[in-house]
Each structure stands twice: as structure tokens, then as C-alpha cells.
C-alpha positions as CSV (number, residue, x, y, z in Angstrom):
1,M,-1.9,1.6,-23.8
2,R,-0.6,-1.4,-21.8
3,G,2.9,-2.7,-22.5
4,E,4.8,0.6,-22.5
5,F,5.4,2.7,-19.5
6,Q,2.6,5.2,-18.9
7,K,3.9,8.2,-16.9
8,P,1.6,8.9,-14.0
9,T,0.3,12.4,-13.3
10,D,1.0,13.9,-9.9
11,A,-2.4,12.9,-8.6
12,E,-1.8,9.3,-9.9
13,V,1.6,9.2,-8.1
14,G,-0.3,10.1,-4.9
15,I,-2.6,7.1,-5.3
16,L,0.3,4.9,-6.2
17,Q,2.2,6.0,-3.0
18,V,-0.9,5.0,-0.9
19,L,-1.2,1.6,-2.6
20,W,2.6,0.9,-2.3
21,K,2.2,1.4,1.5
22,L,-1.0,-0.6,1.8
23,G,-0.1,-3.3,-0.8
24,S,-3.7,-3.2,-2.1
25,G,-6.9,-1.4,-1.3
26,T,-10.4,-0.3,-2.2
27,V,-11.2,3.1,-3.6
28,R,-12.6,4.0,-0.2
29,Q,-9.4,3.0,1.6
30,V,-7.2,4.9,-0.8
31,H,-9.5,8.0,-0.7
32,E,-9.3,8.0,3.1
33,K,-5.5,8.0,3.1
34,L,-5.1,10.8,0.5
35,N,-4.4,14.2,1.8
36,G,-6.4,16.6,-0.2
37,D,-9.8,17.9,-0.9
38,T,-10.9,15.8,-3.9
39,G,-14.2,13.9,-3.6
40,Y,-14.6,10.2,-3.5
41,T,-16.0,10.0,-7.1
42,S,-12.9,11.8,-8.3
43,T,-10.7,9.2,-6.6
44,L,-12.8,6.5,-8.1
45,K,-12.6,7.9,-11.6
46,L,-8.9,8.4,-11.4
47,M,-8.3,4.9,-10.2
48,Q,-10.4,3.6,-13.1
49,I,-8.3,5.6,-15.5
50,M,-5.1,4.3,-13.9
51,H,-6.4,0.8,-14.4
52,D,-7.1,1.5,-18.1
53,K,-3.6,3.0,-18.4
54,G,-2.1,-0.2,-16.9
55,L,-0.8,1.6,-13.7
56,L,-3.1,-0.4,-11.5
57,S,-4.5,-3.9,-11.5
58,R,-7.8,-4.8,-9.9
59,S,-9.7,-7.8,-8.9
60,P,-13.3,-8.1,-7.8
61,K,-14.2,-8.9,-4.2
62,G,-18.0,-9.1,-4.0
63,R,-19.3,-5.6,-5.0
64,L,-15.9,-4.0,-4.4
65,H,-12.7,-3.9,-6.5
66,I,-9.3,-4.4,-4.9
67,Y,-6.6,-2.3,-6.6
68,R,-2.9,-3.0,-6.6
69,P,0.0,-1.1,-8.2
70,A,0.8,-2.8,-11.5
71,Q,4.5,-2.1,-11.1
72,P,6.8,-2.1,-8.0
73,E,7.6,1.3,-6.5
74,A,11.3,1.1,-7.5
75,R,10.6,0.4,-11.1
76,T,8.2,3.3,-11.4
77,Q,10.6,5.6,-9.7
78,R,13.4,4.5,-12.1
79,H,11.2,5.3,-15.1
80,L,10.2,8.7,-13.6
81,A,13.8,9.6,-12.7
82,G,15.0,8.6,-16.2
83,D,12.3,10.8,-17.8
84,L,13.2,13.7,-15.5
85,I,16.9,13.4,-16.3
86,D,16.2,13.4,-20.0
87,R,13.7,16.3,-19.9
88,A,15.2,18.7,-17.3
89,F,18.9,17.8,-17.1
90,G,19.8,17.0,-20.7
91,G,20.4,13.4,-19.9
92,S,23.0,14.2,-17.2
93,A,22.6,12.2,-14.0
94,R,25.3,14.4,-12.5
95,K,23.3,17.5,-13.0
96,L,20.3,15.8,-11.4
97,I,22.3,14.8,-8.3
98,V,23.8,18.3,-7.9
99,A,20.4,19.9,-8.2
100,A,18.9,17.4,-5.7
101,L,21.7,18.0,-3.1
102,D,21.5,21.8,-3.6
103,S,17.7,21.8,-3.2
104,R,17.4,20.1,0.2
105,R,19.6,19.4,3.2
106,S,20.6,15.7,3.4
107,T,20.9,13.9,6.6
108,P,24.3,12.3,7.5
109,A,22.7,8.9,7.0
110,E,21.4,9.9,3.5
111,L,24.9,11.2,2.5
112,A,26.5,8.0,3.8
113,E,24.1,5.9,1.7
114,I,24.8,8.0,-1.4
115,R,28.5,7.5,-0.9
116,R,28.0,3.8,-0.5
117,L,25.9,3.7,-3.7
118,L,28.6,5.7,-5.6
119,D,31.3,3.3,-4.4
120,Q,29.2,0.4,-5.4
121,A,28.6,1.9,-8.9
122,E,32.3,2.5,-9.4
123,G,33.0,-1.2,-8.6
124,D,30.6,-2.4,-11.2
């Protein structure tokens, strides 16, 4: 399954978010950071599956395995956003942005950053 983008499940995204913050970690470290009621063995199994899917890399350290995200956070987010745009918004980034702005109140700082990014995109 390696080589092509493997879309992570919601639970897998939760693990990736923990590891993007930590940089790397053991199953125990990830499990302790997760907010939820899944057991340790469920976290272990999920991280093993994520390794098999190519979402995580791992290296042995004694009896432990140290896991790292296989891709940077921004790259995974771009893939997920592209998939969402295609599936839910008919390929229209405009529709996605309108829905995002309608669904949650943006801070003035977020809106300023969005304007800066739009200006930058127009200049390209």
C-alpha cells in the first residue's frame, strides 16, 4: 500500500496530530495524549496498521518502537483537503471556503491571514 496516499481514518488523524506535536513517540506516549476511552491495545493495533499503510514510520529502541509520522502535517492536510473538495464540493475550492467561513466564526487574525493568502495567490 505504500507509495500512494493512504487516507487516514478519523482515529488515525488523532494519532497523527499527537505525533506531529511530539515529533515522535512510543505507543504509550501517544495513548496517554489521546483524549478518548480506547484501550492501550487498541492504540497499539491502530498504530501498527498505520505503519503497514505507510502513515507512520517506526524504529526499534530496545524493546520499544518509536513512531513518527511518515509525511509532514501540511502535506497530509493538503491531501485531505483535496479529497474533501472533490467529494463534498464538486471540486470547487470556493464552495469549501464559503462553507468553512459560514460554519465557524473566524478571528480577525485568521481573516487577515486568509486575505494575505488570497493576495499572494492572485500574485502567482
